[in-house]
N, C-alpha and C positions, 0 to 999 in steps of 0.2 A: 420540482425534484425534492424529495425528502432530504433533510439534512442528516448528517452522520456525525458520530463522535469518534475521534481518533484515539486509540489506546496503544501506547508502546508496550512491547514485551519486556519482561523483567531483565533479560540477558542483554539488552541493547547497550547499556553503558559499558558493561564488562566487554562486550564484543567490540566496541569502539576502542576501548583501552588496549585490547589484545590485537589490534590491527586487522580484524575481520571485515570491518567496513571502512571505505574511504567515501564518505557520503557526498563529497564534491565531485567525484568522477566515476564511481562504480555504476553499473547498470542496475537500476531499480525497476521492478515489475510488480504487478498486482495479480494475485491469485484470488479466484472467486470461490466461495464456499457457502453452503447453507448449514453447515455444522459450526456451532459457536467455537471460535478459537479461545484459547486462555492465554493470559500473560505468561504462563509457564512454558508454553510452546516455544521452541528455539529454532527450528528448521522447517523448510517447506514440506519435508516428508511427514511432518506432524499434522498436515492439513489434508482434508478430503476435498479435492477440487471438482468443480463442475467440468463438463466437456466444453472445450474451446473450438470445436469444429466450425462453428458459425460465428465466432467472435473476432472482432478486429484486434489490432495490436494492443497489448497490455503493458507496453514499455512506458515508463514514466520519464518526463523531461525535467531535469533539475534546472530551475531558474537561477537560484543562487544558493551558496553555501558559505557561511562566514560568520564572524563574530564581531561585535561592537560592544566595548565596555563590559566584558564578561558574559555576554549573552550570545550563544551560538544559535543560529536559525538556519534551518533547511527549508527552502521554498521550492515547492513542486508545482509545475504548470498543471492546470486542470486537464483532465483526460476524458474525452468522449468515447465511450465504448459503443460499438455498432454491431447489431446482429445482421448477418447477411446470408441468406439461403436457408435459414432455419432459426430455431430458438436457442437461447442461452439461458441456463438456469433451471430451476430457481436458485437464487443466492441471496444472502442477507449480509454477508461480510466480504469486505475487499481487503485482503491481506497483503501488505507491502513487504516485499522481500528483496534481498540483494542477490541478483543473478550472477554477479561476479564472484561473490564469495564461494568457497569450496563446497559448502553444504547448503547453499541457498538459505543463509541465516535470515530469520525474520527480523523485521524492524517494528512493526505494529499493525493494527488493523482498524478499519472503519466499520462501524456497526450501524446498519440502517434499521428503521423501526419495524420493518416487515420484509418478508421474502419478495424478491424481484424476479420476474421472468421477462426476458426481452425477446420479443417475437421478430420474425424476418422484418428488416428495415427499421426496427426500433433503436433508438439511441438512449444512452443514459450517461449523465455528466458526473464524473467523480470530481467533486469541487474541493480543492485544497486551498486553504487560506493563504492568500498572498500577503496579507498583513502580518499574521502571527507565524506563518510557515506551517509545514506539516508537523514539525517538532522543534523544540527548543531545549537547550541545555543552558542553565543559569548558574553562574558562579557568584556566591554571595559571601 
């Protein structure tokens, strides 16, 4: 599996401060797109999604959400996407958004080196770091 880089959106910290996200309990999902998102994107409506007709669940599982010594870490369990009955894609970006938030506010996105098309019965692992978490806030 190719590795991906996670990029948070600019609005993330303000959205947390303004109570748009409860990263420990809200429902987080992944939107797939082949159009490059930007850090200025704020809501899911800013993203052109692929069709999910043949895609498995895109809901993420929160493994842990907490802070130690001024470092907050959100750990997300890896998610295996599966195409069933047809193809999914092409897509190059997996955008993480908060499905609980009123406007489906964005959190960030994974960028893969090239477009991916999953054909019937193909799987793809979205690998989130269990060591560093999907994201961290550090107070210094």
